[in-house]
N, C-alpha and C positions, 0 to 999 in steps of 0.2 A: 504494500500500500504506500502510495506516495504522499508526502507531506506537502501541503499547499503553501509554498513560500512566496514572499513578495516578488522575488525576481521571476518566478514562474508566472505570477499574475501580470507583471510588466510585459512579459512576452506574449501572454494571452491577449492583453488589451492592445498591444502593438499590432497583433494580427487581426483583431475584429472590432476595435474601438473607433468611434467617430465623435466629432464635436458638433453639437446642434443647439438650436435655440437663439442664434444671434439675431434673427429677425424680430423675435418677440422680447429681446433683452432678458431672456431667461436661459443663459448658456449653461450647458451641462455636457459632461463627458458621458456618452451613451455607449454601453456595452451590450450588444445583442447576441443571443445564442439560443438554441432550442432546448438546451439542458438546464432546466430550472434549478435542479439540485446544485449543479456546479455554480451557477450565478449566486445562489443563496450562500454557498461557502465563501465566495469572493466578497460578497457584500458584508458578511460578518467580519472577514479579515481586514477590510480596509475602511469599514464604518460608513457604508453608503446606504441608499434606499434599498429596500428589499425588491426582489424581482417582480415585475408586473408584466401582464400579457400585452404583447404588441404585435398585431397582425398574427402571423403564424409562428412567432417566436416569443421569447421572453427578453426582458431588458432590465438593466439597472442604470440609474442616473446618478452621477457623481458630481457634486457641486465644485466649482473652481477653487473654493477655499480649502477643500479636502487636501490633507498632506500627501496623499497618493497622487493626486492630480498635479500638485506642485512639483513633486519629484519626477513624474514621468515627462513633464515639460522640460525639466532641467536635463533630462537624458536625451532630449531632442525629438520627442514624439510629435508626429503629425498624423492627420487623419489617414485612414487606410486607403483612401482614394487619391492620395497625393502621389503623383507619378514618380517623384524624385525622393521619396522618403528614404531616410538613412537608418543604418544600424545604430543603436544607442551609443552615446558617448559618455562614459562615466564608469564608476565602480559598481559592477554587477557581476553576479555569478553567471558566466556565459552559458554553461550547460543548462542551468535552470531556465534562463531566458529563452534559449533555443527550444527547449522542450515545451515551454508554454506557447511560444509562437507557432511551432509546428503542430501543436495540438489542434489549432484552428485551420491549419494549412495543409496537413498531410492526408494522403489517400493511398490506399493499397488496392491494387487490382491483381486478380489472378485469372489468367486466361482459362477458358473452359477446356482448352487443349491439354492442360496439365503442365504447361511450361512454368518457368519460374515466376514468382510474384514480382510485381513492379511497385516500387515506392515512388510516389510523386509528392514533391513539396512545391507549393504555389505561393507567390507573394511578390514583393517589390524586388527589383533587380539588385539594388545595392545590399539589401538585407540578405537575399539568397546567396549573393557572392561571398559574404562573410561566413555564412553558414556552410557553404561548400568548402571553403578553405579550412574551417574549423573541423569538419568531418575528415578532411585529409590528414590533419595533424593528430586527431584523436584515434582514427580507425585505420590509418595507413591505406586509404583507398584513393582512387584516381579523382582528380579535380574535375568537376562538372561546371560548365559555363551555363548560367541561366538562359533559357530560351524564351523568346517572346511568344505570347499566346494571346489571341484576340477572341473575346466573347461578346455576345450581344445580350444585354440585360434589359428586360422589359421596362419601359418607362424611364430608361436611363440612356440607352444607346450602346454604341460600341465601347468596350472597356478593355484596356490592354494590361495584361499581367505577365508574369514570368514563371517559368517552371524548371525545377530540377528533377531529373528522372534517373532512378537507379534500378537496374535489373540484373546486374551480374550476380551469379549464384553466391559468390563469396562476400558480396557487399550487403545484400538485402538483410540477412539475419543480424549483422552487426548494427545496421542503422535502426532496425526495429527495436533491438535491445537497448541501444543508447538513448533513443527517444522515448523509451518506455511505452511503446504502442502495445496494448493488450494482445496476447497471443491469439485469442479467439477471433480477432478481426481479420486474420490472414485467411480464414475460411470463407470470408465474404467476397463477393465479386468487386464491390467498391464500398469504401467507407470513408467518412471524413474525420475519424478519430475524435469524436466529440464527447465520449462518455468518460467522465472522471471516476477513477476507482475510489470507492470508499465514501462517496458523497452521502451525507446524512439527509434525512427527510427534513424539508423546511417546516 
């Protein structure tokens, strides 16, 4: 069971957080996810509002005066739709941050033909580049350059993101273990790695 650290949460919010409310002068850091239990754990840890239903997901709102928000801005956080967003600059536990970030960005696919599973990490180019180099140092695997991917999002239009893809037989198990992706997810054809182990009921 994994302990929910602040650095893990920084990574998680780096992956799925956005800033909203500027038009109504009610600015908040908004963190959306479909796992209500995980958001409840995060809200308890950082002292924010409890999760509320928002469309087909849940969300927590964090006020600008919250110490967590102050710190994440100090680290250089920008909204997830910022095309040039950077990897955090500051004193953090890199592994914990990367685990939290990849928790919102990782997917495992396993072809029905029985071939090797494929691990995909999606996100900002600059962030993925640092993660790719970190995996090289930690796991002694080959460097992967983030590849551009374009998707069309309803009511938003074309959105450009980047992807790291790992499929070598000797690489995939190492990455799954390091990022702490639950073993049972490998049996699924596709998963977004969104269930946090040990989340208590809200």
